[in-house]
C-alpha positions in Angstrom: 39.1 71.0 -37.2 36.1 73.4 -36.8 37.1 77.0 -35.8 36.9 77.6 -32.1 36.7 73.9 -31.2 39.9 74.0 -29.1 38.7 77.2 -27.4 35.4 75.6 -26.4 37.2 72.6 -25.1 39.5 74.7 -23.0 36.6 76.7 -21.7 34.7 73.6 -20.8 37.8 72.1 -19.0 38.2 75.4 -17.1 34.6 75.3 -16.0 34.9 71.8 -14.7 38.1 72.7 -12.8 36.4 75.8 -11.3 33.4 73.6 -10.2 35.8 71.1 -8.6 37.6 73.9 -6.8 34.2 75.3 -5.5 33.2 71.9 -4.3 36.5 71.3 -2.5 36.3 74.7 -0.8 32.8 74.0 0.4 33.9 70.7 1.9 36.7 72.2 3.9 35.8 73.0 7.6 35.9 76.7 8.4 35.3 79.0 11.3 32.3 81.3 11.0 30.5 83.9 13.1 27.5 82.7 15.1 24.6 85.0 16.1 21.4 83.6 17.4 18.2 84.8 19.1 16.3 82.7 21.7 13.2 83.6 23.7 15.3 85.4 26.3 18.8 85.9 24.9 21.0 87.2 22.1 24.0 84.9 21.6 27.2 85.5 19.8 30.3 83.4 19.2 32.2 81.4 16.6 31.6 77.9 15.3 33.2 75.5 12.8 31.1 74.2 10.0 31.4 72.4 6.7 29.1 73.6 3.9 26.2 75.9 4.9 25.1 76.9 8.3 21.6 76.0 7.3 22.6 72.4 6.7 24.5 72.3 10.0 21.5 73.4 12.0 19.1 71.1 10.1 21.1 68.2 11.5 19.4 69.0 14.8 22.5 68.3 16.8 24.1 70.5 19.4 26.3 73.2 17.9 29.7 73.6 19.4 30.6 77.2 20.1 33.7 79.2 21.2 34.2 82.7 22.5 30.5 83.0 23.4 29.0 86.2 24.5 25.3 86.9 25.5 23.0 89.7 26.3 19.3 90.0 27.4 16.9 89.9 24.4 15.3 93.1 25.6 18.5 95.1 25.2 18.6 96.0 28.9 22.3 95.2 29.0 25.2 94.8 26.6 27.0 91.6 25.6 29.1 89.9 28.2 31.4 86.9 28.0 29.7 83.5 28.7 32.6 81.1 29.1 30.4 78.4 30.6 28.4 78.0 27.3 30.2 75.7 24.9 27.3 74.6 22.8 23.8 75.5 21.9 20.8 73.2 21.1 19.2 74.2 17.8 15.8 73.6 19.3 16.4 76.6 21.6 17.2 78.9 18.7 14.3 80.9 17.1 16.3 83.0 14.6 19.9 82.6 13.5 21.5 85.4 11.5 23.5 83.9 8.6 26.3 86.2 7.7 28.1 85.9 4.3 30.7 83.7 5.8 28.1 81.0 6.7 27.1 80.4 3.1 28.8 77.6 1.2 30.7 78.5 -1.9 28.6 77.9 -5.1 29.7 77.9 -8.8 27.8 80.2 -11.1 25.9 77.2 -12.6 24.8 76.1 -9.1 23.6 79.5 -8.2 21.6 79.7 -11.5 20.1 76.2 -10.9 19.1 77.2 -7.4 17.2 80.2 -8.6 15.5 78.4 -11.4 14.2 75.4 -9.4 12.6 77.4 -6.6 9.8 80.0 -6.5 10.2 83.2 -4.4 7.4 84.2 -2.0 7.4 87.4 0.1 6.2 86.5 3.5 5.7 87.5 7.2 6.6 84.7 9.6 5.2 84.9 13.1 7.7 83.2 15.4 7.0 84.7 18.8 8.3 86.9 20.2 9.7 87.7 16.7 8.1 88.7 13.4 10.3 88.1 10.3 9.5 89.7 7.0 11.4 88.7 3.8 11.5 86.3 0.9 11.5 82.5 1.1 12.2 80.2 -1.9 10.2 77.0 -2.2 10.0 74.2 -4.6 7.2 74.4 -7.3 3.9 73.2 -5.9 4.7 74.2 -2.4 2.8 77.1 -0.7 4.3 79.2 2.1 1.6 78.0 4.5 3.2 74.6 4.3 6.1 75.9 6.4 3.8 75.4 9.4 3.9 71.6 8.8 6.5 69.5 10.4 9.4 68.6 8.1 12.9 67.2 8.1 14.0 70.8 7.5 14.0 72.4 10.9 15.1 75.9 9.7 14.0 77.9 6.6 16.1 80.6 5.0 14.7 84.0 4.7 16.4 86.5 2.4 16.3 90.4 2.6 15.1 90.0 6.2 13.5 92.4 8.6 13.2 91.2 12.2 10.9 92.9 14.7 10.5 92.4 18.4 7.6 94.0 20.2 7.2 96.3 17.2 10.8 97.4 17.1 13.2 96.4 14.4 16.1 94.2 15.5 19.4 95.8 14.1 21.2 93.8 11.5 24.5 94.4 9.8 24.8 95.6 6.2 25.7 92.2 4.8 23.1 90.2 6.7 21.1 89.1 3.7 19.8 85.9 5.2 18.3 84.8 8.5 17.3 81.2 9.4 14.0 80.8 11.2 13.1 77.7 13.3 9.9 76.3 11.9 9.1 74.7 15.2 8.4 78.2 16.5 6.2 79.3 13.6 2.7 80.3 14.6 1.6 82.1 11.5 2.7 82.6 7.8 1.2 85.0 5.3 2.2 86.4 2.0 2.8 90.2 2.3 4.0 93.2 0.4 7.6 93.7 1.4 7.3 97.4 1.3 4.5 97.5 3.9 4.9 94.2 5.7 1.1 93.6 5.4 -1.1 91.2 3.4 -1.8 92.2 -0.2 -5.1 94.2 -0.2 -7.9 93.1 -2.5 -8.6 95.9 -5.0 -12.0 97.6 -4.6 -14.8 97.1 -7.2 -16.5 94.2 -8.7 -15.7 91.9 -11.7 -16.6 93.4 -15.1 -18.4 90.3 -16.1 -17.7 86.9 -17.6 -16.5 83.8 -15.7 -13.7 84.2 -13.2 -11.2 81.5 -12.2 -13.1 80.6 -9.0 -16.3 80.0 -10.9 -14.5 77.7 -13.3 -13.1 75.7 -10.4 
């Protein structure tokens, strides 16, 4: 028997078992925190989902909520209980804040495959009255401007987000690494520098000679 064969087999079996455990955990319903922004309100509450919050919203079905609180979007008043609200229509949501508990469990292999198969773009998304700056990950061959087109995917995930409203930054919690933006509200998409939030500037000067890629095209 080759040296290490038994060890490799055991490691492989352990990896399969871990993947099965991860899949089983993702399939179990769980209660998560809900925080959403509409044209007029900030909403909070809890909801029960299976898998990712992104997938639940992309089903385009009313989301059942409990322990709902709300507050004016302009910050003129604090959150108050809203016992009459028991669900929310995804079409009314412009931005949803996806906390760590709303992300489905993934095995290390799944996380690696997710990173490999998508390309990261730093963008500014105009979804009035909000502007969201962050990173979107798209399949190869897809440009960020394609987010303006209608799709079966109603929401797009934005990582490392900064949300602004009337020029003021909307406060997020420390572990709020992802927000979900409703593509139906998008009015503009541009690639930007995350440090400044503005479009990359063309460097001054002229070409040094030769044929550039636009001339070859």
